[in-house]
C-alpha positions as a Markdown table, in Angstrom:
| # | Residue | x | y | z |
|---|---|---|---|---|
| 1 | Met | 11.0 | 35.4 | 25.3 |
| 2 | Leu | 7.5 | 36.0 | 23.9 |
| 3 | Ser | 6.9 | 35.3 | 20.3 |
| 4 | Ser | 5.8 | 38.9 | 19.8 |
| 5 | Glu | 9.3 | 39.9 | 20.8 |
| 6 | Leu | 10.8 | 37.4 | 18.3 |
| 7 | Leu | 8.7 | 39.2 | 15.7 |
| 8 | Gly | 10.3 | 42.5 | 16.6 |
| 9 | Tyr | 7.6 | 44.0 | 18.9 |
| 10 | Pro | 8.5 | 45.6 | 22.2 |
| 11 | Ala | 8.0 | 43.9 | 25.5 |
| 12 | Gly | 4.4 | 44.4 | 26.6 |
| 13 | Ala | 3.1 | 44.7 | 23.1 |
| 14 | Arg | -0.2 | 42.9 | 22.4 |
| 15 | Val | -0.2 | 41.2 | 19.0 |
| 16 | Leu | -3.1 | 39.3 | 17.4 |
| 17 | Ile | -3.6 | 37.2 | 14.3 |
| 18 | Ile | -7.3 | 37.2 | 13.2 |
| 19 | Asn | -7.4 | 34.2 | 10.9 |
| 20 | Cys | -10.6 | 33.4 | 8.9 |
| 21 | Asp | -10.8 | 29.6 | 8.7 |
| 22 | Asp | -12.7 | 27.6 | 6.0 |
| 23 | Leu | -12.1 | 29.6 | 2.9 |
| 24 | Gly | -13.2 | 27.4 | 0.0 |
| 25 | Met | -16.1 | 25.6 | 1.8 |
| 26 | His | -18.6 | 27.4 | -0.3 |
| 27 | Glu | -18.8 | 30.6 | -2.3 |
| 28 | Ser | -20.8 | 32.6 | 0.3 |
| 29 | Ile | -18.0 | 31.9 | 2.8 |
| 30 | Asn | -15.4 | 32.9 | 0.2 |
| 31 | Val | -17.1 | 36.3 | -0.4 |
| 32 | Ala | -17.4 | 36.9 | 3.4 |
| 33 | Val | -13.8 | 36.0 | 4.1 |
| 34 | Leu | -12.4 | 38.4 | 1.5 |
| 35 | Arg | -14.7 | 41.2 | 2.7 |
| 36 | Ala | -13.7 | 40.6 | 6.3 |
| 37 | Met | -10.1 | 41.0 | 5.3 |
| 38 | Gln | -10.4 | 43.8 | 2.7 |
| 39 | Asp | -13.1 | 45.8 | 4.4 |
| 40 | Gly | -12.8 | 44.6 | 8.0 |
| 41 | Val | -10.2 | 43.8 | 10.7 |
| 42 | Ala | -9.4 | 40.1 | 9.8 |
| 43 | Ser | -5.7 | 39.7 | 8.9 |
| 44 | Ser | -5.3 | 36.2 | 7.5 |
| 45 | Cys | -7.3 | 33.3 | 6.1 |
| 46 | Ser | -7.0 | 29.5 | 5.5 |
| 47 | Leu | -8.0 | 27.7 | 2.3 |
| 48 | Met | -9.6 | 24.2 | 2.4 |
| 49 | Val | -8.4 | 22.6 | -0.9 |
| 50 | Pro | -10.8 | 19.6 | -0.9 |
| 51 | Cys | -13.9 | 21.7 | -0.6 |
| 52 | Pro | -16.3 | 22.4 | -3.5 |
| 53 | Ala | -15.6 | 26.1 | -3.7 |
| 54 | Ala | -11.8 | 25.9 | -3.4 |
| 55 | His | -11.3 | 26.8 | -7.1 |
| 56 | His | -13.5 | 29.8 | -6.7 |
| 57 | Ala | -11.5 | 30.8 | -3.6 |
| 58 | Met | -8.2 | 30.4 | -5.4 |
| 59 | Gln | -9.5 | 32.6 | -8.3 |
| 60 | Leu | -10.3 | 35.3 | -5.7 |
| 61 | Leu | -6.9 | 35.0 | -4.1 |
| 62 | Arg | -5.2 | 35.2 | -7.5 |
| 63 | Arg | -7.0 | 38.5 | -8.1 |
| 64 | Ala | -6.1 | 39.8 | -4.7 |
| 65 | Pro | -2.4 | 39.0 | -4.2 |
| 66 | Asp | -2.3 | 41.3 | -1.1 |
| 67 | Val | -4.5 | 38.9 | 0.8 |
| 68 | Pro | -2.4 | 36.6 | 3.0 |
| 69 | Phe | -3.6 | 33.1 | 3.4 |
| 70 | Gly | -2.5 | 29.7 | 4.6 |
| 71 | Ile | -3.5 | 26.1 | 3.7 |
| 72 | His | -6.2 | 24.7 | 6.0 |
| 73 | Leu | -5.1 | 21.0 | 5.9 |
| 74 | Thr | -8.3 | 19.0 | 5.6 |
| 75 | Leu | -8.8 | 15.3 | 6.3 |
| 76 | Thr | -12.4 | 15.5 | 7.4 |
| 77 | Arg | -15.8 | 16.7 | 6.3 |
| 78 | Asp | -17.9 | 18.6 | 8.8 |
| 79 | Thr | -21.0 | 16.5 | 8.5 |
| 80 | Ala | -22.3 | 13.5 | 6.6 |
| 81 | Asp | -24.2 | 15.9 | 4.3 |
| 82 | His | -20.9 | 17.3 | 2.9 |
| 83 | Arg | -19.5 | 15.4 | -0.1 |
| 84 | Trp | -15.8 | 16.5 | 0.2 |
| 85 | Ala | -13.3 | 14.0 | -1.1 |
| 86 | Pro | -9.6 | 13.8 | -0.8 |
| 87 | Val | -7.5 | 15.5 | -3.5 |
| 88 | Thr | -5.6 | 12.3 | -4.0 |
| 89 | Ser | -7.3 | 9.4 | -5.6 |
| 90 | Ala | -9.3 | 7.3 | -3.1 |
| 91 | His | -7.3 | 4.1 | -3.8 |
| 92 | Gln | -4.1 | 5.9 | -2.8 |
| 93 | Val | -5.4 | 6.9 | 0.7 |
| 94 | Pro | -7.7 | 4.1 | 1.9 |
| 95 | Ser | -6.8 | 4.6 | 5.6 |
| 96 | Leu | -8.2 | 8.2 | 5.4 |
| 97 | Leu | -11.7 | 7.0 | 4.3 |
| 98 | Asp | -14.6 | 5.6 | 6.2 |
| 99 | Gly | -16.5 | 2.4 | 5.4 |
| 100 | Asp | -18.4 | 4.1 | 2.6 |
| 101 | Gly | -15.2 | 5.4 | 0.9 |
| 102 | Arg | -15.7 | 9.0 | 2.1 |
| 103 | Leu | -13.7 | 11.3 | 4.3 |
| 104 | Phe | -14.5 | 10.9 | 8.0 |
| 105 | Thr | -16.8 | 13.4 | 9.6 |
| 106 | Thr | -15.6 | 15.7 | 12.3 |
| 107 | Ala | -17.5 | 13.6 | 14.8 |
| 108 | Glu | -15.4 | 10.6 | 13.7 |
| 109 | Ile | -11.9 | 12.1 | 14.2 |
| 110 | Pro | -10.9 | 9.6 | 16.8 |
| 111 | Arg | -11.5 | 6.8 | 14.3 |
| 112 | Leu | -9.6 | 8.6 | 11.6 |
| 113 | Leu | -6.6 | 9.2 | 13.9 |
| 114 | Ala | -6.6 | 5.6 | 15.0 |
| 115 | Gln | -6.3 | 4.2 | 11.5 |
| 116 | Ala | -4.7 | 6.9 | 9.3 |
| 117 | Arg | -1.3 | 5.8 | 7.9 |
| 118 | Leu | 1.4 | 8.4 | 8.0 |
| 119 | Glu | 2.5 | 7.9 | 4.4 |
| 120 | Glu | -1.1 | 8.3 | 3.2 |
| 121 | Val | -1.6 | 11.5 | 5.2 |
| 122 | Glu | 1.6 | 12.8 | 3.7 |
| 123 | Arg | 0.4 | 11.9 | 0.2 |
| 124 | Glu | -2.9 | 13.8 | 0.7 |
| 125 | Leu | -1.3 | 16.9 | 2.3 |
| 126 | Arg | 1.3 | 17.1 | -0.5 |
| 127 | Ala | -1.5 | 17.0 | -3.0 |
| 128 | Gln | -3.3 | 19.8 | -1.3 |
| 129 | Ile | -0.2 | 21.9 | -1.3 |
| 130 | Arg | 0.5 | 21.1 | -4.9 |
| 131 | Ala | -3.0 | 22.2 | -5.9 |
| 132 | Val | -2.3 | 25.7 | -4.4 |
| 133 | Asp | 1.1 | 25.8 | -6.1 |
| 134 | Arg | -0.4 | 25.0 | -9.5 |
| 135 | Tyr | -2.6 | 28.2 | -9.1 |
| 136 | Gly | 0.6 | 30.2 | -8.7 |
| 137 | Leu | -0.4 | 31.2 | -5.2 |
| 138 | Ala | 2.0 | 31.8 | -2.3 |
| 139 | Pro | 0.7 | 30.8 | 1.1 |
| 140 | Thr | 2.2 | 31.9 | 4.4 |
| 141 | His | 1.5 | 29.0 | 6.6 |
| 142 | Leu | -0.1 | 25.6 | 7.2 |
| 143 | Asp | -2.8 | 24.9 | 9.7 |
| 144 | Trp | -5.4 | 22.2 | 10.4 |
| 145 | His | -9.1 | 22.0 | 10.0 |
| 146 | Cys | -10.8 | 20.7 | 13.1 |
| 147 | Ile | -7.7 | 18.6 | 14.2 |
| 148 | Ala | -5.5 | 20.8 | 16.5 |
| 149 | Asp | -1.8 | 20.3 | 15.5 |
| 150 | Gly | -2.8 | 17.2 | 13.5 |
| 151 | Gly | -4.1 | 15.2 | 16.4 |
| 152 | Arg | -1.0 | 13.0 | 16.7 |
| 153 | Pro | 2.7 | 13.7 | 17.3 |
| 154 | Asp | 3.8 | 12.2 | 14.0 |
| 155 | Leu | 1.2 | 14.3 | 12.1 |
| 156 | Leu | 2.5 | 17.5 | 13.8 |
| 157 | Ala | 6.0 | 16.5 | 12.9 |
| 158 | Leu | 4.9 | 16.0 | 9.3 |
| 159 | Thr | 3.2 | 19.4 | 9.3 |
| 160 | Ile | 6.4 | 21.1 | 10.5 |
| 161 | Ala | 8.5 | 19.2 | 8.0 |
| 162 | Leu | 6.2 | 20.2 | 5.1 |
| 163 | Ala | 6.2 | 23.8 | 6.3 |
| 164 | Ala | 10.0 | 23.8 | 6.4 |
| 165 | Glu | 10.2 | 22.2 | 2.9 |
| 166 | His | 7.9 | 24.8 | 1.4 |
| 167 | Gly | 9.2 | 27.8 | 3.3 |
| 168 | Leu | 6.1 | 28.3 | 5.4 |
| 169 | Ala | 5.2 | 28.8 | 9.0 |
| 170 | Ala | 2.8 | 26.4 | 10.8 |
| 171 | Arg | 0.0 | 27.1 | 13.3 |
| 172 | Val | 1.0 | 25.3 | 16.5 |
| 173 | Trp | -1.6 | 25.7 | 19.3 |
| 174 | Leu | -1.1 | 22.9 | 21.8 |
| 175 | Asp | 1.5 | 23.0 | 24.6 |
| 176 | Pro | 3.8 | 20.1 | 23.5 |
| 177 | Gly | 4.2 | 21.5 | 20.0 |
| 178 | Arg | 4.5 | 25.1 | 21.3 |
| 179 | Asp | 7.2 | 24.1 | 23.7 |
| 180 | Ala | 9.2 | 22.3 | 21.0 |
| 181 | Ala | 8.9 | 25.2 | 18.7 |
| 182 | Arg | 10.0 | 27.7 | 21.3 |
| 183 | Arg | 13.1 | 25.6 | 22.1 |
| 184 | Arg | 14.1 | 26.1 | 18.4 |
| 185 | Gly | 13.4 | 29.9 | 18.6 |
| 186 | Leu | 10.3 | 29.6 | 16.4 |
| 187 | Pro | 7.4 | 32.0 | 17.0 |
| 188 | Val | 4.1 | 30.4 | 17.9 |
| 189 | Val | 1.1 | 31.7 | 19.8 |
| 190 | Asp | 1.9 | 32.6 | 23.4 |
| 191 | His | -1.6 | 32.0 | 24.7 |
| 192 | Asp | -4.5 | 29.6 | 24.3 |
| 193 | Phe | -6.3 | 30.2 | 21.0 |
| 194 | Leu | -9.8 | 31.3 | 20.5 |
| 195 | Asp | -12.1 | 29.4 | 18.2 |
| 196 | Ser | -15.3 | 31.4 | 17.4 |
| 197 | Phe | -17.4 | 28.2 | 17.2 |
| 198 | Ala | -16.8 | 27.8 | 20.9 |
| 199 | Leu | -18.7 | 31.1 | 21.6 |
| 200 | Gly | -22.4 | 31.5 | 21.8 |
| 201 | Val | -24.0 | 33.7 | 19.2 |
| 202 | Pro | -26.1 | 35.9 | 21.5 |
| 203 | Gly | -23.9 | 38.7 | 22.9 |
| 204 | Lys | -20.9 | 37.8 | 20.8 |
| 205 | Thr | -19.9 | 41.3 | 19.9 |
| 206 | Glu | -19.8 | 42.1 | 23.6 |
| 207 | Arg | -17.7 | 39.0 | 24.3 |
| 208 | Tyr | -15.2 | 39.9 | 21.5 |
| 209 | Val | -14.9 | 43.4 | 22.9 |
| 210 | Glu | -14.2 | 41.9 | 26.4 |
| 211 | Phe | -11.5 | 39.6 | 24.9 |
| 212 | Leu | -9.8 | 42.5 | 23.1 |
| 213 | Arg | -9.8 | 44.7 | 26.2 |
| 214 | Ala | -8.3 | 41.8 | 28.2 |
| 215 | Leu | -5.8 | 40.6 | 25.5 |
| 216 | Pro | -2.5 | 39.8 | 27.2 |
| 217 | Ala | 0.9 | 40.8 | 26.1 |
| 218 | Gly | 2.5 | 38.5 | 23.5 |
| 219 | Leu | 1.1 | 36.8 | 20.4 |
| 220 | Ser | -2.5 | 35.6 | 20.3 |
| 221 | Glu | -4.6 | 34.1 | 17.5 |
| 222 | Trp | -8.3 | 34.0 | 16.9 |
| 223 | Ala | -9.7 | 31.4 | 14.5 |
| 224 | Val | -12.9 | 33.1 | 13.2 |
| 225 | His | -15.4 | 31.8 | 10.6 |
| 226 | Pro | -17.1 | 34.6 | 8.7 |
| 227 | Gly | -20.0 | 33.9 | 6.4 |
| 228 | Leu | -23.0 | 35.7 | 4.9 |
| 229 | Asp | -26.6 | 35.5 | 6.0 |
| 230 | Asp | -28.0 | 34.4 | 2.7 |
| 231 | Asp | -30.1 | 31.5 | 1.3 |
| 232 | Ser | -27.1 | 29.5 | 0.1 |
| 233 | Ser | -25.5 | 29.6 | 3.6 |
| 234 | His | -28.7 | 28.5 | 5.2 |
| 235 | Asp | -28.9 | 25.6 | 2.8 |
| 236 | Leu | -25.3 | 24.5 | 3.0 |
| 237 | Asp | -24.2 | 25.1 | 6.5 |
| 238 | Ala | -25.9 | 24.6 | 9.9 |
| 239 | Gly | -23.2 | 26.8 | 11.4 |
| 240 | Trp | -24.3 | 29.9 | 9.5 |
| 241 | Pro | -25.4 | 31.9 | 12.6 |
| 242 | Val | -21.9 | 31.6 | 14.0 |
| 243 | Arg | -20.4 | 32.7 | 10.7 |
| 244 | Gln | -22.8 | 35.6 | 10.2 |
| 245 | Ser | -22.2 | 36.9 | 13.7 |
| 246 | Asp | -18.4 | 36.7 | 13.1 |
| 247 | Phe | -18.8 | 38.6 | 9.8 |
| 248 | Glu | -20.8 | 41.3 | 11.5 |
| 249 | Phe | -18.2 | 41.9 | 14.1 |
| 250 | Leu | -15.2 | 41.7 | 11.9 |
| 251 | Thr | -16.6 | 44.3 | 9.5 |
| 252 | Ser | -18.0 | 46.6 | 12.3 |
| 253 | Ala | -16.8 | 50.0 | 13.4 |
| 254 | Val | -16.8 | 48.6 | 16.9 |
| 255 | Ala | -14.0 | 46.2 | 16.1 |
| 256 | Arg | -11.9 | 48.9 | 14.5 |
| 257 | Arg | -12.4 | 51.3 | 17.3 |
| 258 | Val | -11.6 | 48.8 | 20.1 |
| 259 | Leu | -8.4 | 47.6 | 18.4 |
| 260 | Ala | -7.3 | 51.2 | 18.0 |
| 261 | Glu | -8.1 | 52.1 | 21.6 |
| 262 | Glu | -6.3 | 49.1 | 22.9 |
| 263 | Ser | -3.2 | 49.7 | 20.6 |
| 264 | Ile | -3.4 | 46.0 | 19.5 |
| 265 | His | -1.1 | 45.1 | 16.6 |
| 266 | Val | -3.1 | 42.9 | 14.1 |
| 267 | Ile | -0.8 | 40.9 | 11.9 |
| 268 | Asp | -0.8 | 37.9 | 9.5 |
| 269 | Tyr | 1.5 | 34.9 | 9.3 |
| 270 | Ser | 4.1 | 36.5 | 7.0 |
| 271 | Gly | 6.3 | 37.7 | 9.9 |
| 272 | Leu | 6.3 | 34.2 | 11.4 |
| 273 | Gln | 6.9 | 32.7 | 8.0 |
| 274 | Arg | 10.2 | 34.7 | 7.6 |
| 275 | Ile | 11.5 | 33.3 | 10.9 |
| 276 | Trp | 10.4 | 29.8 | 10.2 |
| 277 | Lys | 11.8 | 29.9 | 6.7 |
| 278 | Ala | 15.2 | 31.3 | 7.9 |
| 279 | Ser | 15.4 | 28.6 | 10.6 |
| 280 | Ala | 14.7 | 25.8 | 8.0 |
| 281 | Glu | 17.4 | 27.3 | 5.7 |
| 282 | Arg | 20.0 | 27.4 | 8.5 |
| 283 | Arg | 19.3 | 23.7 | 9.2 |
| 284 | Gly | 19.5 | 22.8 | 5.5 |
| 285 | Leu | 15.9 | 21.8 | 5.2 |
C-alpha cells in the first residue's frame, strides 16, 4: 500500500510535501521560508537549532503557530566559513568535532560518520530537541541536514527512537529505512526525494513544472531551500542563487496554477505524525 493511502488519500492520488530546509541558518532565509509558506505553496519547514538565526526563527514560529515545522538535525556546518557550534558543550561531544574543535563541514561528513560516537550524537540531538521544547513549540517531525537518514543504521535507529519518544514522524528517504518503516505500517515517501540543490538554476521554473506534471501517484517530498536575493544573503551564503530561484518559484502564480491543474495534494508532516505517534503508543514507546 502506498503511503498516500495510509494517509487516507484514494488510490492514484498524488500527494506532495514541499519542505523548506535550513530555517534558522540566517535571518534572510527565515523571512523567505515563512513567506514561501504563508504566501506561497510550501507546506512545511525544518529548523536548524545550532545556527546563528535559530532564535529568530523560533520567535517567528511562536508568532505563527499555524506554520508546521520539523527539527533539521544538524551535526555539520556547510563550509569552513560558518561558525556553527553544537548546542551541547564541546567537551561533552568531542567525537562530533574536528581537529580545531568545530563541527565538521559538509565535505567532511565521511570523517564525522567514521568517528561519531552514538552516545554523543544522542546527547547533541536531545539538546537540539530540548531547545525547541523550551520555546514552547510543537514540531511535527525530525529530519537531517545534509546526512540522509543519519548516514549510519544506528543513527537512523536513534532518529526513529527519538521521534517515537517525542510523538513525531521522521523523514526517511533511503530504501533500507523506507522498507523497514513500511513493514511497520508507517508512512514514508513512496518515491525518490528531490533536493533543490541538485538542480541547476537556469530554467529551474520549467524543471519544477515538468516534475509536477510528471509527479507519480503516492507520497513524494521535495526539499527546497528558499532565500532572498539581498546583500546579507550574498555575504553569508554562496548558495544564494539556488535559494533565490526556489523562493521565486514557490511564491509564483505558476506554482499555484500547475498544482491546481494537476490536482496535487500538498501536505505537511502532521498527517504522518499522527500515524507514527499512534504506532509508538501501541508499542508502548
